[in-house]
VEXDO-884285 format. One record per residue (C-alpha): residue number from 0; z, x, y; residue in three letters. Coordinates in nm, 2 decimals. Each point is the difference from the previous one (the first is absolute). Layout:
<sites>
  pos       z       x       y  code
  NUM       Z       X       Y   ala
...
</sites>
This chain:
<sites>
  pos       z       x       y  code
    0    7.39   -3.00    5.77   unk
    1   -0.07   -0.28   -0.22   unk
    2   -0.39   -0.02   -0.18   unk
    3   -0.08   -0.27    0.24   unk
    4    0.04    0.23    0.27   unk
    5   -0.26    0.23   -0.07   unk
    6   -0.28    0.06    0.21   unk
    7   -0.34   -0.07   -0.10   unk
    8   -0.16    0.26   -0.23   unk
    9    0.35    0.13   -0.10   unk
   10    0.12   -0.02   -0.35   unk
   11    0.35   -0.05   -0.01   unk
   12    0.04    0.07   -0.36   unk
   13   -0.12    0.33   -0.01   unk
   14    0.26    0.26    0.14   unk
   15   -0.06    0.17    0.30   unk
   16    0.14    0.36    0.11   unk
   17    0.04   -0.09    0.35   unk
   18    0.20   -0.30   -0.04   unk
   19    0.20    0.14   -0.28   unk
   20    0.09    0.27    0.25   unk
   21    0.10   -0.29    0.24   unk
   22    0.25   -0.14   -0.27   unk
   23    0.16    0.34   -0.04   unk
   24    0.04    0.00    0.39   unk
   25    0.18   -0.32   -0.07   unk
   26   -0.29   -0.21    0.16   unk
   27   -0.13   -0.36   -0.07   unk
   28   -0.38    0.05    0.00   unk
   29   -0.04    0.02   -0.37   unk
   30   -0.10   -0.20   -0.30   unk
   31    0.21   -0.07   -0.33   unk
   32   -0.25    0.23   -0.17   unk
   33    0.10    0.28    0.25   unk
   34    0.35   -0.02   -0.04   unk
   35   -0.02   -0.02   -0.37   unk
   36   -0.21    0.33   -0.04   unk
   37    0.23    0.15    0.28   unk
   38    0.31   -0.11   -0.19   unk
   39   -0.15    0.21   -0.31   unk
   40   -0.06    0.29    0.22   unk
   41    0.37   -0.02    0.12   unk
   42    0.12   -0.01   -0.39   unk
   43   -0.18    0.31   -0.07   unk
   44    0.07    0.20    0.35   unk
   45    0.28   -0.17    0.19   unk
   46   -0.04    0.25    0.27   unk
   47   -0.31   -0.17    0.11   unk
   48    0.17   -0.22    0.22   unk
   49    0.21    0.23    0.19   unk
   50   -0.33    0.25    0.02   unk
   51   -0.19   -0.32    0.18   unk
   52    0.27   -0.04    0.21   unk
   53    0.09    0.35    0.12   unk
   54   -0.41    0.06    0.02   unk
   55   -0.01   -0.26    0.28   unk
   56    0.29    0.17    0.19   unk
   57   -0.22    0.33   -0.08   unk
   58   -0.30   -0.15    0.18   unk
   59    0.20   -0.06    0.34   unk
   60    0.17    0.35    0.00   unk
   61   -0.37    0.16   -0.05   unk
   62   -0.14   -0.23    0.26   unk
   63    0.28    0.05    0.24   unk
   64   -0.04    0.38   -0.07   unk
   65   -0.37    0.00    0.09   unk
   66    0.03   -0.23    0.30   unk
   67    0.27    0.20    0.14   unk
   68   -0.25    0.34   -0.01   unk
   69   -0.27   -0.21    0.18   unk
   70   -0.19   -0.18   -0.28   unk
   71   -0.08   -0.34    0.16   unk
   72   -0.27   -0.11   -0.28   unk
   73    0.08   -0.10   -0.34   unk
   74   -0.23   -0.10   -0.30   unk
   75    0.22   -0.16   -0.26   unk
   76   -0.24   -0.04   -0.32   unk
   77    0.13   -0.22   -0.30   unk
   78    0.24   -0.13    0.23   unk
   79    0.12   -0.28   -0.20   unk
   80    0.16   -0.35    0.11   unk
   81    0.22    0.03    0.32   unk
   82    0.34    0.11   -0.08   unk
   83    0.31    0.18    0.20   unk
   84   -0.06    0.32    0.19   unk
   85   -0.36   -0.10    0.07   unk
   86   -0.21    0.31    0.15   unk
   87   -0.08   -0.19    0.32   unk
   88    0.37   -0.08    0.04   unk
   89    0.12    0.33    0.01   unk
   90   -0.31    0.18    0.17   unk
   91    0.01   -0.24    0.28   unk
   92    0.39    0.05    0.05   unk
   93   -0.09    0.37    0.05   unk
   94   -0.32   -0.04    0.15   unk
   95   -0.08   -0.33    0.20   unk
   96   -0.38    0.07   -0.02   unk
   97   -0.05    0.09   -0.35   unk
   98   -0.27   -0.16   -0.18   unk
   99    0.06   -0.08   -0.40   unk
  100   -0.27   -0.11   -0.22   unk
  101    0.09   -0.12   -0.34   unk
  102   -0.25    0.01   -0.27   unk
  103    0.04   -0.21   -0.36   unk
  104   -0.27   -0.14   -0.24   unk
  105    0.23   -0.31   -0.10   unk
  106   -0.05   -0.31    0.15   unk
  107    0.35   -0.13    0.00   unk
  108    0.09    0.32    0.16   unk
  109   -0.25   -0.04    0.29   unk
  110    0.08   -0.36    0.07   unk
  111    0.36    0.07    0.03   unk
  112   -0.08    0.29    0.19   unk
  113   -0.25   -0.17    0.23   unk
  114    0.26   -0.30    0.07   unk
  115    0.29    0.24    0.06   unk
  116   -0.20    0.23    0.25   unk
  117   -0.20   -0.26    0.19   unk
  118    0.16    0.05    0.31   unk
  119    0.02    0.35    0.02   unk
  120   -0.26    0.19    0.16   unk
  121    0.11    0.33   -0.13   unk
  122   -0.05   -0.05   -0.38   unk
  123   -0.29   -0.16   -0.19   unk
  124   -0.05   -0.08   -0.37   unk
  125   -0.30    0.11   -0.19   unk
  126   -0.09   -0.10   -0.37   unk
  127   -0.21    0.25   -0.17   unk
  128    0.01    0.21   -0.29   unk
  129    0.21    0.31    0.09   unk
  130   -0.15    0.19   -0.28   unk
  131   -0.35   -0.07    0.21   unk
  132    0.08    0.25    0.31   unk
  133   -0.35   -0.08    0.12   unk
  134    0.06   -0.39    0.02   unk
  135    0.31    0.08    0.16   unk
  136   -0.06    0.23    0.26   unk
  137   -0.34   -0.16    0.10   unk
  138    0.17   -0.35    0.04   unk
  139   -0.10   -0.09    0.35   unk
  140    0.35   -0.15    0.08   unk
  141    0.17    0.33   -0.11   unk
  142   -0.26    0.23    0.17   unk
  143    0.06   -0.21    0.35   unk
  144    0.39    0.01   -0.07   unk
  145    0.05    0.37   -0.07   unk
  146   -0.14    0.30    0.16   unk
  147   -0.08    0.27   -0.27   unk
  148   -0.05    0.26    0.30   unk
  149    0.37    0.00    0.02   unk
  150    0.26    0.08   -0.28   unk
  151    0.08   -0.28   -0.23   unk
  152    0.28   -0.06   -0.28   unk
  153   -0.15   -0.11   -0.32   unk
  154    0.30   -0.13   -0.23   unk
  155   -0.07   -0.01   -0.36   unk
  156    0.36   -0.09   -0.07   unk
  157    0.08   -0.11   -0.40   unk
  158   -0.36   -0.15   -0.07   unk
  159   -0.20    0.27   -0.12   unk
  160    0.19    0.02   -0.35   unk
  161   -0.16   -0.35   -0.03   unk
  162   -0.36    0.16   -0.01   unk
  163   -0.10    0.12   -0.32   unk
  164   -0.21    0.32   -0.05   unk
  165   -0.34   -0.18   -0.04   unk
  166    0.03   -0.09    0.36   unk
  167   -0.02    0.36    0.09   unk
  168    0.33   -0.01    0.22   unk
  169   -0.03    0.36    0.09   unk
  170   -0.37   -0.04    0.12   unk
  171    0.06   -0.30    0.23   unk
  172    0.32    0.17    0.14   unk
  173   -0.22    0.28    0.10   unk
  174   -0.24   -0.24    0.18   unk
  175    0.29   -0.14    0.20   unk
  176    0.13    0.36    0.11   unk
  177   -0.35    0.10    0.09   unk
  178   -0.05   -0.29    0.23   unk
  179    0.31    0.10    0.20   unk
  180    0.02    0.20    0.29   unk
  181    0.22    0.31    0.05   unk
  182    0.35   -0.06    0.06   unk
  183   -0.02   -0.30   -0.24   unk
  184    0.29   -0.06   -0.26   unk
  185   -0.02   -0.12   -0.36   unk
  186    0.31   -0.16   -0.16   unk
  187    0.03   -0.08   -0.38   unk
  188    0.29   -0.13   -0.21   unk
  189   -0.11    0.01   -0.37   unk
  190    0.18   -0.08   -0.33   unk
  191    0.08    0.33   -0.22   unk
  192   -0.15    0.01   -0.33   unk
  193    0.21    0.33   -0.10   unk
  194    0.35   -0.11    0.01   unk
  195    0.01   -0.29   -0.27   unk
  196   -0.35   -0.01   -0.16   unk
  197    0.14   -0.23   -0.30   unk
  198    0.09   -0.28    0.23   unk
  199   -0.25    0.03    0.27   unk
  200   -0.26   -0.04   -0.26   unk
  201    0.17   -0.32   -0.12   unk
  202   -0.01   -0.10    0.33   unk
  203   -0.36    0.08    0.05   unk
  204   -0.05   -0.19   -0.34   unk
  205    0.12   -0.33    0.16   unk
  206   -0.19    0.05    0.31   unk
  207   -0.31   -0.05   -0.21   unk
  208    0.07   -0.36   -0.01   unk
  209   -0.02    0.00    0.41   unk
  210   -0.29    0.02    0.24   unk
  211    0.09    0.39    0.04   unk
  212    0.03    0.32   -0.21   unk
  213    0.33    0.22    0.01   unk
  214   -0.09    0.36    0.01   unk
  215    0.30    0.23    0.06   unk
  216   -0.09    0.34    0.09   unk
  217    0.15    0.34    0.01   unk
  218    0.10    0.22    0.28   unk
  219   -0.33    0.19   -0.03   unk
  220   -0.20   -0.29    0.00   unk
  221    0.17   -0.16    0.28   unk
  222    0.00    0.31    0.20   unk
  223   -0.37    0.00   -0.03   unk
  224   -0.07   -0.32    0.19   unk
  225    0.09    0.21    0.32   unk
  226   -0.30    0.23   -0.04   unk
  227    0.03    0.27    0.30   unk
  228    0.25   -0.18    0.20   unk
  229    0.31    0.18    0.11   unk
  230    0.29   -0.15   -0.19   unk
  231    0.31   -0.06    0.22   unk
  232    0.30    0.17   -0.10   unk
  233    0.13   -0.03   -0.28   unk
  234   -0.32   -0.07   -0.13   unk
  235   -0.04   -0.26   -0.30   unk
  236    0.35   -0.07   -0.06   unk
  237    0.21   -0.25   -0.22   unk
  238   -0.09   -0.37    0.18   unk
  239    0.36   -0.14   -0.08   unk
  240    0.21    0.05    0.31   unk
  241    0.17    0.31   -0.10   unk
  242    0.03    0.28    0.22   unk
  243   -0.30    0.17   -0.11   unk
  244   -0.22   -0.23    0.17   unk
  245    0.10    0.12    0.33   unk
  246   -0.10   -0.09    0.28   unk
  247   -0.06   -0.36   -0.16   unk
  248    0.33   -0.02   -0.19   unk
  249    0.22   -0.28    0.12   unk
  250    0.31    0.15    0.15   unk
  251    0.22   -0.28   -0.08   unk
  252   -0.05    0.01   -0.37   unk
  253    0.20    0.26   -0.21   unk
  254   -0.25    0.19   -0.23   unk
  255    0.22   -0.11   -0.32   unk
  256   -0.11   -0.37    0.07   unk
  257   -0.36    0.08   -0.14   unk
  258    0.13    0.20   -0.30   unk
  259   -0.20   -0.24   -0.24   unk
  260   -0.31    0.05    0.22   unk
  261    0.01    0.35    0.01   unk
  262   -0.36    0.14   -0.06   unk
  263   -0.18   -0.38   -0.05   unk
  264   -0.21    0.06    0.32   unk
  265   -0.16    0.25    0.22   unk
  266   -0.08   -0.03    0.39   unk
  267   -0.16    0.20    0.22   unk
  268   -0.15    0.02    0.35   unk
  269   -0.27    0.24    0.05   unk
  270   -0.18    0.09    0.37   unk
  271   -0.38    0.08    0.04   unk
  272   -0.02    0.34    0.17   unk
</sites>
């Protein structure tokens, strides 16, 4: 996109993490400032592009896994711009009556999401601050759309590492967990902070120029987001597509293809007892 195409209230000169992610995925819904900062990130951590693309595929495999086990309600938090392997596309393939609610605070994300989903009654896009569970969970459209008396899968894929500690991520994730009924699931993918701390620290410094923080976390910190949820075996695992993330690994890709990304992210899916 060009600066002239920016929606009202959007400053195209300030890099935006969601639009940078779109650029990593090869999308076109980004501005020059987003592309410039994304390229600087890639100069430090070239694996970012492959990691973003693998995360999209991982989302699809997680949704497929849950849909095949009877989950037909999905709440995708920090969903970002529409991309391949959208949650609703995968969910509806396996559960024709599935309902998917996307939530994001970015007006560009929501404008594109609403345009894309306008004719699909099984999907909605909600603009809200995902770090404020009350504003999300009490949204009238969302309450009418999802039945919180039945299991819901909450997806926090590749977004919690954009939340700084002063936003109390452990606290607001716990609020979402508490709002879910028994049998619900929580899926998280998160950049690791303990595999290559020097380079991730440099990337964090670059993200200070954007609208979002970059906060990689340790395995212990990421595991804490699941609280008392029961992690699906093998538990919190390397999220790069290797055999260790079974049952979410891509069977078509040999583990050796992800050697450069080993340990760069964690993925886990937990179930509420």
